C-alpha positions as a LaTeX table, in Angstrom:
\begin{tabular}{lrrr}
\hline
Residue & $x$ (\AA) & $y$ (\AA) & $z$ (\AA) \\
\hline
Unk1 & $-6.01$ & 193.51 & $-172.38$ \\
Unk2 & $-3.18$ & 194.33 & $-170.99$ \\
Unk3 & $-2.66$ & 197.13 & $-173.27$ \\
Unk4 & $-5.99$ & 198.38 & $-172.12$ \\
Unk5 & $-5.22$ & 198.38 & $-168.66$ \\
Unk6 & $-1.87$ & 200.02 & $-169.13$ \\
Unk7 & $-3.49$ & 203.00 & $-170.71$ \\
Unk8 & $-6.14$ & 202.97 & $-167.99$ \\
Unk9 & $-3.54$ & 202.87 & $-165.57$ \\
Unk10 & $-0.94$ & 205.84 & $-167.27$ \\
Unk11 & $-4.29$ & 208.24 & $-167.51$ \\
Unk12 & $-5.36$ & 207.51 & $-163.72$ \\
Unk13 & $-2.06$ & 207.15 & $-162.27$ \\
Unk14 & 0.19 & 209.83 & $-163.89$ \\
Unk15 & $-0.29$ & 212.48 & $-161.37$ \\
Unk16 & 0.68 & 209.77 & $-158.68$ \\
Unk17 & 3.87 & 208.23 & $-159.89$ \\
Unk18 & 5.44 & 208.04 & $-156.56$ \\
Unk19 & 2.79 & 205.90 & $-155.36$ \\
Unk20 & 2.85 & 202.92 & $-158.27$ \\
Unk21 & 4.08 & 200.56 & $-155.90$ \\
Unk22 & 0.67 & 200.44 & $-154.64$ \\
Unk23 & $-0.28$ & 198.82 & $-157.60$ \\
Unk24 & 1.42 & 195.67 & $-156.87$ \\
Unk25 & 0.04 & 195.71 & $-153.31$ \\
Unk26 & $-3.52$ & 196.06 & $-154.51$ \\
Unk27 & $-3.09$ & 193.91 & $-157.35$ \\
Unk28 & $-1.81$ & 191.16 & $-155.12$ \\
Unk29 & $-3.82$ & 191.84 & $-152.78$ \\
Unk30 & $-6.95$ & 191.19 & $-154.86$ \\
Unk31 & $-5.44$ & 188.12 & $-156.50$ \\
Unk32 & $-5.13$ & 186.55 & $-153.02$ \\
Unk33 & $-8.42$ & 185.96 & $-152.88$ \\
Unk34 & $-8.80$ & 184.48 & $-156.30$ \\
Unk35 & $-7.80$ & 181.00 & $-158.07$ \\
Unk36 & $-4.87$ & 179.88 & $-159.15$ \\
Unk37 & $-5.63$ & 180.91 & $-162.69$ \\
Unk38 & $-6.34$ & 184.39 & $-161.74$ \\
Unk39 & $-3.09$ & 184.39 & $-159.63$ \\
Unk40 & $-1.32$ & 183.60 & $-162.83$ \\
Unk41 & $-3.08$ & 186.98 & $-164.62$ \\
Unk42 & $-1.94$ & 189.04 & $-162.35$ \\
Unk43 & 1.65 & 187.91 & $-162.60$ \\
Unk44 & 1.57 & 188.12 & $-166.34$ \\
Unk45 & 0.27 & 191.78 & $-165.55$ \\
Unk46 & 3.26 & 192.57 & $-163.35$ \\
Unk47 & 5.57 & 191.69 & $-166.01$ \\
Unk48 & 3.82 & 193.30 & $-168.69$ \\
Unk49 & 3.47 & 196.82 & $-166.47$ \\
Unk50 & 7.02 & 196.59 & $-165.56$ \\
Unk51 & 9.43 & 198.77 & $-167.45$ \\
Unk52 & 6.70 & 200.63 & $-169.09$ \\
Unk53 & 4.59 & 201.71 & $-166.07$ \\
Unk54 & 6.49 & 200.55 & $-163.04$ \\
Unk55 & 10.72 & 199.88 & $-162.41$ \\
Unk56 & 12.28 & 197.29 & $-160.12$ \\
Unk57 & 12.32 & 199.80 & $-157.18$ \\
Unk58 & 8.33 & 200.30 & $-157.45$ \\
Unk59 & 7.78 & 196.63 & $-157.75$ \\
Unk60 & 10.08 & 195.34 & $-154.55$ \\
Unk61 & 8.57 & 198.71 & $-152.93$ \\
Unk62 & 5.13 & 197.08 & $-153.47$ \\
Unk63 & 6.41 & 193.58 & $-152.21$ \\
Unk64 & 7.68 & 195.35 & $-149.15$ \\
Unk65 & 4.26 & 196.53 & $-148.31$ \\
Unk66 & 2.17 & 193.18 & $-148.90$ \\
Unk67 & 5.34 & 191.42 & $-146.84$ \\
Unk68 & 4.55 & 194.03 & $-143.99$ \\
Unk69 & 0.88 & 192.79 & $-143.98$ \\
Unk70 & 1.06 & 189.41 & $-144.61$ \\
Unk71 & $-0.24$ & 188.25 & $-141.21$ \\
Unk72 & $-3.21$ & 190.09 & $-141.73$ \\
Unk73 & $-3.77$ & 188.51 & $-145.71$ \\
Unk74 & $-3.16$ & 185.08 & $-143.61$ \\
Unk75 & $-6.46$ & 185.91 & $-141.94$ \\
Unk76 & $-8.44$ & 185.90 & $-145.21$ \\
Unk77 & $-6.37$ & 183.60 & $-147.05$ \\
Unk78 & $-4.69$ & 180.92 & $-145.50$ \\
Unk79 & $-2.18$ & 180.30 & $-148.48$ \\
Unk80 & $-1.01$ & 183.42 & $-148.36$ \\
Unk81 & 2.60 & 183.11 & $-147.88$ \\
Unk82 & 2.93 & 180.44 & $-150.32$ \\
Unk83 & 1.35 & 182.41 & $-152.67$ \\
Unk84 & 3.38 & 185.82 & $-152.39$ \\
Unk85 & 6.16 & 183.59 & $-152.28$ \\
Unk86 & 5.17 & 182.20 & $-156.01$ \\
Unk87 & 4.61 & 185.92 & $-156.83$ \\
Unk88 & 8.16 & 187.08 & $-155.64$ \\
Unk89 & 9.72 & 184.60 & $-157.44$ \\
Unk90 & 7.72 & 184.82 & $-160.76$ \\
Unk91 & 8.77 & 188.55 & $-160.54$ \\
Unk92 & 12.33 & 187.32 & $-160.17$ \\
Unk93 & 12.18 & 184.81 & $-163.31$ \\
Unk94 & 10.46 & 187.49 & $-165.02$ \\
Unk95 & 13.50 & 190.04 & $-164.41$ \\
Unk96 & 10.85 & 192.38 & $-162.73$ \\
Unk97 & 13.03 & 192.06 & $-159.16$ \\
Unk98 & 16.68 & 191.32 & $-159.09$ \\
Unk99 & 17.44 & 188.49 & $-157.55$ \\
Unk100 & 18.96 & 189.84 & $-154.39$ \\
Unk101 & 15.85 & 190.68 & $-153.38$ \\
Unk102 & 14.95 & 187.01 & $-152.40$ \\
Unk103 & 17.74 & 187.46 & $-149.72$ \\
Unk104 & 17.30 & 190.79 & $-148.73$ \\
Unk105 & 13.69 & 191.95 & $-149.25$ \\
Unk106 & 12.28 & 195.01 & $-146.93$ \\
Unk107 & 14.83 & 197.31 & $-148.77$ \\
Unk108 & 15.23 & 200.52 & $-148.21$ \\
Unk109 & 13.79 & 203.22 & $-150.98$ \\
Unk110 & 17.13 & 204.37 & $-151.08$ \\
Unk111 & 18.93 & 200.96 & $-151.52$ \\
Unk112 & 21.06 & 201.08 & $-155.25$ \\
Unk113 & 20.18 & 197.05 & $-155.71$ \\
Unk114 & 16.68 & 198.20 & $-156.02$ \\
Unk115 & 16.70 & 200.33 & $-158.93$ \\
\hline
\end{tabular}
């Protein structure tokens, strides 16, 4: 299933490489409205996309966007803060994000630690 999604994303977003971080933002935003099993599937998809479609800078940028809109997300999903924290922890555990992201989120795109 992940391979099908991967090929679809490659075809769909090939010309929009700069906007790949939006995949993370959209995926997590949608997953927040789902049950924990589907949230886990979203984490697995992020891990599968890392290295093939996304790099750590794009994953970090996607999480930065999520963190910026967290107060809005909490209006619809009261446990959004905890859920986003779990997504970030899983991304760090799966080596999609460097551990330094946990202490210094919202990094600039030129931050060498987020490469």
